[in-house]
N, C-alpha and C positions, 0 to 999 in steps of 0.2 A: 503494499500500500505504500503511495507517496503521501506522505506526511508535509502537511503545507505549513501552518505556524505552530510554534510550541505553545503550549500551555503556558501561564504566565511565569511558572516557577521553573520552567526547562529553558527558558530563552537564554542565548548564549550572550553570558555578559563578558567581554573582554577585558574589561577595566583593569582587575587584578592581575594581568598578565603584560596589560598594555603599560599602564600607570601604578606600577606597585607601590612607589613613593607616596602617590595622592591618596590611594586605596588605605596604606597604613597611617596617613594623618588623620583620614576619615575615622580608622577605628580608634585613634588616640582621642577624639571628641564624643566617641557614643555614650562614656561613661557620665560626663556632665550632661549631655542631653537628656538621660535618664532623670535627672533632676529638674527640667524643664530649664536648662540654662540656655536662654535666648541666644546669647552671642554665639555659643559652642554650635548651636541649630543654625545660625546663620551663616559660619564658618564652613560647616558642613555641607549647606547648600552650595556654596562657592565652591568647595573642593569637587563635589559631585558635578556641578555643571561645568566645571573647568574640562572634565574630560570627554564631554560631547563634540568637541571640535576638532577639525582638520588645520585649520588655520589656527597659528597662534595670536596671529592680529586681530582676527573676526573675535577671537575668543577672550582676548584682553579688551577689545572694545565693548563686548557683551557684558564681561564680569564689572567693567567699570560703571555700565549705567544700570546693572542687574536689578531688576524691580521686584524680582521674585522673593519673597519670604517663605521658606521651607516650613511646611506644616507638618512633622513627625506624626502627630495623631492621626489625621488624615491620610497620610501617605502610608502608615502602617494600614489602616482600616483598607483602602483600597487596594493594597498589595494583598492584604489577607484574602479579602473578597473576590479578587481575580485567580487567586491561586485553586480555587473552588470549580473554576470553569475551564473547560477545553472545548472551544468553539470551532476547531478545526473541522469536525465533520460537516459542518453548516457551510463552509465555503464553497463547494462545489454547486451548492443549491443556490448562489447567487445568480440573479437574473437581470442584472442592471449594471450599467457602465461601471467598470472601476479601473483607476489608476492606482497602481502601487509603487510607491516612492521610496528609494533608500539613498542614503549617502554610502558612498564608497568605504569609507573608513568610521562607520557606525559601530563604536566600540561598545555601546550600549545594548543594541540589537543588533547582532551580525548579519550583515547583507543578505546571507544565504536563506534567512527566515522570509525576508521581503520575497525572494526570487522563490521559495517554496509557497508562499501565498499565491504570489502570479500564478503559479503553475497550476494551483488546485481552482482558481477562479476562472470559469469559462470566460473566453473573451477578453479578459483583464489584458491592460496595456501595462508596462513595465518601464520605470525610469529610475536610472541610477547617475546620481551626481558625483561627479569625479574628484572634485575638490571640496567635498563635504563630509562632515561626521553626521550625527543624529540630528542636525538642524539645517537642511539644505535650503530652507526659506532663509535662512540669516547668512548662511556662507556663500551661496550663490543666487541671491534675490531674483537678479534678471533672468538668469536660466530657469529658474523655479517659476517663475510667475509666466515665461513663455511656455514651459512645460503644461502648466496647468491650463493655460489660456488653449493651446493647440487641443488638447484632449477635450476640453470643454466643447470646443469648435467639432467634432468628431460626433459629438451626440446628436440625434435626430430631435428635430422640435417634438415637444409632446411625450418624450421618451420618459423623461423623469418627471414626477408629480410631486 
């Protein structure tokens, strides 16, 4: 059987293999986060987001303006809930236009999973952004917008309600 997307807890997170020093810094913050230390939580979030990028320049620009506040309680609850589901068997049932997007250097969810999803969804299109990590809309915004506009242009009027 062709396995499309992983269950949440089976996703191939490569961060510890590519960014071992960052992952170690995150582990050092976890104790303080247990006691709801907001500074530790914010630093953990910055460390986590730092591993999502291909381009150091794009990463630094994002982190300098980073509006995201990491809510560990919400993140933990969502992760716990997602671990209960495997929606992989549903992918071949999709009967709507689908564009599966990935960054070539996505260490958070390895591109192989995006490719497997693409292969499992009938008629899906697949786009790889060669100079992106997990956030191609941030690292290659013009190429991303062009790809999405092109995809939307292939959908016949009245197909999506």
